[in-house]
N, C-alpha and C positions, 0 to 999 in steps of 0.2 A: 534744502533740507528733506526736500522729497527723495533725493537723490542719496540719502544719506537712510533713509528710511527703508528703499529697494534695494541697498546693501547691506543690510541687519535686515530686511524678510526672506533674501537666496539663501541665506546661512543655515548650514545643516543643522544649526543648534538651534534652528527656530522652530517653533511648534508643529508646525504641518507637515514638513519634512519629518521628524520626528514622527510624527502622526502614522503616514504615510509609508516609511522605511518598519515605523513594528508591523505594521497590517503586512504590508507585503513578506517584512521577515518573519511574519507568525504561518501566516499561509504559504512558506516557500516549506518551512519546518514542517509543517502538518503536511503537504504535499507530498516532500521525500518519504516520511513516513507510510505515505499512505504509498506510496508508487512500491517501497523496498517491500511493504507487503505483499503488492499485488504480484512484482516481480518473483516473492519467494513463491507465493502460491501457484504463477506460471512456473516456474519451474518445479513444484512439485505435481503442478496437474499432466506435464509435461513427462516428466518420471514417470507416473504414474499409468498414462497411457503409455512410455514404452515399453514398461513391465507387462503390463497387460498386452500391447500386442509380441511382446514376444512370445507370453507365455500360450497365446492365443496361436503362433503362426508356430509352437514347438507344436505343440498336440495337429497343426495339419499334415506339417514335416513328417511326423512318427505316423501320421494316416496317408500319407503318400507313400512311406516309406512300405507299410502297410499294404497300398494298394500294390504296387509294384510288386509286392513279395505274391501278392495274389495273381495278380495276374501272372507271374512266371509258371504259380504250381497250375494255373489254368492250363497254360500250353503242358506242360509235365502230366497234366492229369488225360492230359487225350493220346498221347502214347504210350503212360504206363497202361491206359485199356485197352492199347492197339492188340490184336490176336499174333498177330508174328510180331510184334515187339516182345511178346510176355513172353513165347516160345523161341526166341532167339537166347531171352536171359536165360528160360530155364535148360537149354541146350548148351547154351554157354558158347554162342555162334556171335566168334566177336566182331567179322568181317561188317553183317548184318548190324550186331551193334554200332559199333561205330558211328556204320553209316546213319544210320535211324539217328544216332544223340548230333552229328551233323546238322542234320537237316534239322530236327528241333533247336540247334543254335541260333540258325538261321531266323528259323518262324520267329521266336520269339526274342528278338534280339537280347542275347544270354551272350557271357563270356564264356561259360565251358558248361557242358553236362558228363553226368557221368552215372554210373548205376555202381551202389554200394550193395551187394549180396547178405541176405542173413546170418551167412557164414562172416563177415567181415571185408568180404572180396571186393573191388573195387575193380571196376571198369571204364573206361573212358575214352571221349570220340580221340582225334589225332592230335597231337600239341598240345592239350587240355595238362595243366598241372594240376595234379591230386593233391587232394589234403590226406589228414591220416584218418583210412577210413574207421579206426576204433573208437576216436576222440568223437565218431559221432555217432555210434551204434546207439548209444543208451535212450539220445532222445530220438531217433527216430524210432528208436523200438519205442518207447513213450506217445507216440503218436503225434508228435508237435512238428509241425508242418512246413513249417518257416522261422527262420534266425538269421544269427550271425555264422561264419564260419571263417578261418585261416587257412587261406588258401595264398599259394606260392609268397609267402612272407606278408602277406597285405591282408586286410578284413574283407570280406565280401557275403554280399546276402543271398543268403541260399534260399529255395522252395524247394521243397522234398514229397513226394507223390508214390504211396504204397504199388510195389508189383504183388500182384494177387493172380495163382493157378489152379485152385481157386484158394489157395493158402498161400499165405504171406511168405512171398520167398526172396524180396530185397524192396530197395526206393531206388528210385529212380530222382536224380538233384541237380537242379538246374543254378546256376550263382551268376552273378553277379559283381566283380568287383566295384568295393564304394572308395575308387579312388576321388580324388578331388573332380575328375570331369564331371562324373555322375553326379556328386555333391551339386554341383554345382547347376548343374541339368533341373535336377529335383527341385533348389532355391527358388531358381527362377518361375518354379511352381506356386510359389510363394507371397504374398502379400507386403512382405517387407524386405529391406536391404539385410540379408542376414547372412552371416559366415557358419556352414556347415563343417564339422568334421567327428569323425565316426573313429575312435582309439581304444584303445586298450587302460581299461581304469588305471592302471601299472605306470604306465607311459605317461598319463597327467601332471601337467604341473602340482606341487602340494598345493598350491592355494587352491585350486577347482578340483583338484579327490577329495579334499577335505569339508567339499561344501556341500549341504544335503541334496541330495537325487531331488527333481523334480521342481525345482525353487529359484526364483531368479534372484541374481545376487549381483554385486556391483564390483567392479575391479578396477585402477586406476593403469593403465600403460602410456603413460604419455599422453591419451584422454580416455574420457571417460569409457568404460564398455562393460554391458551387461551380459552376464552369461547365465546359461542354463545347461544343466548337465544333469541326463536320463537315461537309467539303462534300456538297452535292449537286449531283445530275444535270439536267444544262443540255438546253436546244433550242437555245439562242441564241449568237450566237456574243459572244464578249469579257466574255461574264456569269458574274462566279464568287459563285454563291447559295451561301451555309453557312445551318446551320439551328444555331443558338444556344439549349441548353440551360440554366436557372440553379436552383437547387436551394438551399435556406434552407440550410445547416449548421449553422446555432445554432437555426431550430428544429427542427433532428431532434438534436441534443443535448440539448434540452430536453427529450425523450420521455425521458433519461436521467436525472434530476434524482429521481424517485422514488426509481429506486435508490440513489442518493448516499447522499441522507436515512434509507431505508433502513439503510445502510450507518453513517454515524452515529449512529443509533438504537442498531445492537448495538453499537457502540463506546462511546457513553454506558454502555448496560448490563453494558461488558464490565469499562470502566473503574471501575463501583460496586462490582462484583464482586470484583475484583481489591484496591480499597480495604479493602472488607471482610475477604476474606481475607488482606491486608497486614497491618492490624489486628490481628486474630487470632493472625497467625505470630507480630507481633513481641512479643504479649503472654505468648504461650506458650512464648518466648525470653527478656521479661526478667522475666518474674514470679520464673524461680528467679534469675536475676543478681541482682535487687533481692534475694527474704530474704540470700543470698549477700554481699550489700554491708552488711544490716543485722548478721550473725551477725558481719562480719569488725569493723565497728565494736565489736559488743559483746567482741569478745574483747583489742580495743585497751582498754577500758574494762576488763578481766580480770577479767570473765565466762566462765564456760565454757557452749560454745555446740558442739550436734551438731545439725548440717541429716538432714531425713527422708528418704532417698532412693527416694520414689517413680516411678521413671521408669529404663530400662533403655537411651536413646538418648546422647548425647554429656552432656546438663545432667546425666539421672542418676550420669554415671561424674564429672563434675564435683564433683558434692556426696560422692560417695563420697573423693572425692578430698583433699575439702577435708576432710572429718571425720580422714581419714589424718592430716594436716598437720595440723591442729588438735592431736590425739594422739602424733603427732611432737615440736610444738615443746611441749606438757609435756614430755613426758618429757627432752626436752634441755634442758627450766628446770630439771626434779630433777635430771638428771648436773651442768650447771653450777651449779647446790646445794649437787649433794653433794662437785665437785672441790673447790669453793669453801671448804669446809670440813670438810676429811677428806684426809692424808695419802695421795699417791700412789701409795707402795709396801703402808706396810702395809694400806689404809681405815679406819685408827684416826682417830676426831676430831682436825682439829688442833687447833694454839694456839687461835684464836678462838673456833671453836666449846666447845673446852672451856672456855674463860675464862666465855662466856653460861651454859653449863650448870653451870658454878661460881656465876657470880652467882645464875642462876635459884633451883640448891638453897640457898645461903645464907639470900634472901628468903624461904623456905618452913620456915628450919629454925625450928622449936620452942626456946621456948626452955631447957629442959632435955636438948636432944639436941647431941650432936657432930659434926660433920664430919670426915671424914680422909683429908687431902691429903699423896698419897703422891707423889714429888721421884724418880724414879730414875734411873739413870745408868751406863751400860756404861764399864766400866775398860779401859784400852785398845781400843778398840772403832780408832782408827785402826789401829793393828799388825795387825787381822785384814785390815783392806782393803790396806793393804800388802804383807802376805806373801800371805793368801791371792785378796785381786783385791776389785776391789768388787762382784762379782755373790752371792761366797760370803757377805762383808756385808749385803749386800738379804739374801740366802739366811737370815741370820741375824736380821737382823731382823726378817721375817716373820713366823718359828716361835716368835720372842721371843714378837709379837704375840695368832697363834694360842695360843698357851700362859698367855699373860695374859688372855685373853676366856674359854677355858674354865674356866680354876682362878678368876677372878673373874668370874662372870654377872653380880653382882648391880651392880659397883662401874663407875666411866663411867672407861675407861682412853683416854688419850691421848697422842700425839706429839708433844712439843712443840719438839723439836731439828730442825735439817735435816735 
């Protein structure tokens, strides 16, 4: 019997298993929702951080370009104020100019240096690729100190210093190509791993060219990429140079993968803890219920059962109520039996009980003993009911029953009539 109960107990259909599974399932569902929300929050935070980092580093990169231009202009300012150099420009002394420009290139670390005359003439150092001076003249005449120009088929950063003797006779221009080598060197000065390119706007892919300037936007190219396009100063007419910064959002989000794994590990540990606690809670609830079920089965078999009240919570009160209920059932059974075997008015045994007791007495009677059975009737009892009322008749019957009990204490007295 105990083995059968144990098998029944470990079934998944048992209340304890269902409660533990329900608690664990609810916690797992809530935890999954929380993890999804937290995961989205982490992704959103990482995206915002990456966007802010790109925007901040874009300003830094633009400032580095401006600083590089100011450094180049500082070198050109020194030479443009030199008396001998101004005299060579004024007298068109090309050998002296070529020597001075070559020296300036070495000192400033620039790729080329040349002089644009006020008449749009151009003199450069040996080997320099010369831009079209006519396209530079308007910006130089408007006093613009630096910007991007087209030189030798590629974009270059240019810084210009006026040459005055004392009137303006031209501009000294120093350039540095914005090729990938130079841009990589500038990117290395930033705080994050950017990719930078300086391009003409008309050569940009349409998805990038149509994007609003100075705003970070996302494109998917096998991986999620952030872009920022900003317009650059130009010293050349009809030239629209832009700085394109690219930052891998996928690699940025990957930095938070360890945090996600940590959250998943904590969630798993929490789930295991909840499963253990759910099992314990379910066991503490179902153990008394199992005892109650067994007690109910015993009562149905006719056994008398009383549960021990060991707790003061709802389970303890349920056990106390069960004990009260069993006592009440027993008391009701006694009352039912008593009512079935006794007269309702006089509380004397009725005909059935009297017959059973008479049969029992006769079965136990010895051969030399006699049993006296007296049958008494009340004459004119109907007249009492009719003249005095049924209540008077009932009172008389009750009084008679009490008198017989008192006078015939050793006898069995019963009311056989209605």
